[in-house]
SEBA-67854 format. One record per residue (C-alpha): residue in three letters; x, y, z. Coordinates in pm, whole numbers, plus 50000, padded with zeros to 5 digits. Example, Ala and Ser with C-alpha at 12.3 -4.5 7.8 and 13.67 -1.06 7.14 Angstrom:
residues 2
ala512304955050780 ser513674989450714 
***
This chain:
residues 192
unk570878534455090 unk573798508655221 unk574688500354875 unk573908523954564 unk572108510454298 unk571298522653947 unk568558500653859 unk566618475954132 unk566128441353962 unk562838425953953 unk562468387653831 unk560028383453556 unk558928419753483 unk560168458453453 unk562608472253705 unk561968505053809 unk565128530153790 unk566438542054142 unk564358573854239 unk566348595154501 unk563878621854573 unk560798637054426 unk559818672654517 unk556158688854506 unk554868722754537 unk554958715854944 unk556488682954994 unk560188667454989 unk559958625354937 unk563158610055017 unk564568579655008 unk564188561555365 unk567198555555594 unk567328536555900 unk567218564356137 unk563828572056008 unk562658541556252 unk561968560756544 unk559358585756356 unk557778555056210 unk557008541256513 unk555888571856695 unk553208577256409 unk552498540856332 unk551928529656718 unk548888557556692 unk545758535556691 unk543978560556436 unk546858550456201 unk547498513856245 unk543338507956257 unk543568517455873 unk546608496655786 unk545428458655828 unk548638439655828 unk550448465656090 unk551668449656396 unk550508465356686 unk551668480256918 unk554108490356689 unk557488497156791 unk561258506956645 unk562008473456601 unk559118469556373 unk560018499656226 unk563508486456180 unk562538452556014 unk560478473455794 unk562938496255695 unk566438477755613 unk565198458755301 unk563558494355171 unk566898516555320 unk569098486755175 unk567618491254833 unk566998450354803 unk563348454754709 unk562008462454369 unk559988495054402 unk560398527654536 unk559788538454897 unk559848573454981 unk559728593155343 unk557198623755290 unk558088654755452 unk558208693655396 unk561608709355314 unk562968720755639 unk560018707255829 unk558658674056002 unk558488638655829 unk554948632255821 unk554698594455650 unk555518570755377 unk554348563954987 unk555538532854845 unk555168514054521 unk556298477654578 unk556578448354345 unk554368419954485 unk554318387254322 unk553798400254000 unk552018433054080 unk553118466754165 unk551108478454441 unk550988512354567 unk550768519954980 unk550728550955184 unk550208569655533 unk550418601255672 unk550538609856046 unk546918620156164 unk548678658156263 unk548938661655911 unk545228649655764 unk542828673555614 unk545748693555439 unk546038675855103 unk549588662955203 unk548168624055108 unk546998635354769 unk549908656454693 unk552328630154784 unk550528601354624 unk549988618054301 unk553568626254252 unk554968589454304 unk551858577654113 unk552818600153846 unk556848593153864 unk555978556253805 unk553948559853522 unk556398582453321 unk558768553153397 unk556068524053305 unk553598537053095 unk552188503953009 unk551968484953355 unk549218485753633 unk549358496953981 unk547108480154236 unk546038498554576 unk543458488754878 unk541608505855126 unk539718498255420 unk535678506055329 unk535658529155635 unk538858548555509 unk536768575455288 unk539768600655284 unk542298573155160 unk539348563654909 unk539048595354744 unk542798599754688 unk542678568754482 unk539488576054299 unk540688610154197 unk543718596554055 unk541548575253844 unk541688540054074 unk538848517753973 unk537348490154217 unk537838456054099 unk536678439754438 unk536668435054782 unk537298410455066 unk537358404555452 unk540878410655615 unk541818407655986 unk542658445656091 unk545218437156351 unk545028470456552 unk541568465456568 unk541008425456622 unk538378423656383 unk537468419956031 unk536928442955825 unk536048451255437 unk538948460255213 unk538318476254901 unk540608464054594 unk541548488554314 unk543868491554006 unk544848517253770 unk545958510253398 unk548848530853284 unk547128531752980 unk544268551553152 unk546218576153348 unk546058610553246 unk548378626453501 unk546858652453724 
***
């Protein structure tokens, strides 16, 4: 963090307390730093990752990562952004909950070499649980492309319910794809 913050300010709504890190059985989730840009560019410039993130510019380079990281590493944005890694091991992705308009929105991705090990579920569940521990009456929104069943299983397993779908332009693919929209109300989250 460039400037430490105890609480993040959020216009017109609940402000999340600063979250320096989380630990799970296998993972350490920490605050982002500007020096994460190279790792992010390496992973997000892979078509198999970028194809599942509709708004991601592609190809994705270090400058793209720096522009994304700067407001998050400086603590300017409301919400949490955490780099996912193993203790003493490589960084593997990102989980975030950010304020977009009036909504809290969950986002996440992992590098392909870490798929199939349930790291996605473990990291997302940790962040969602921490969010609802702080904001039990809030609602969390997330979306997933219809041809990303692994990501959809993470959301469904945590209790997110489908609220609709729409067509979005997927930059890496250069075509329109169906985006499934979901939500999870704090009053319905039982913690896993």
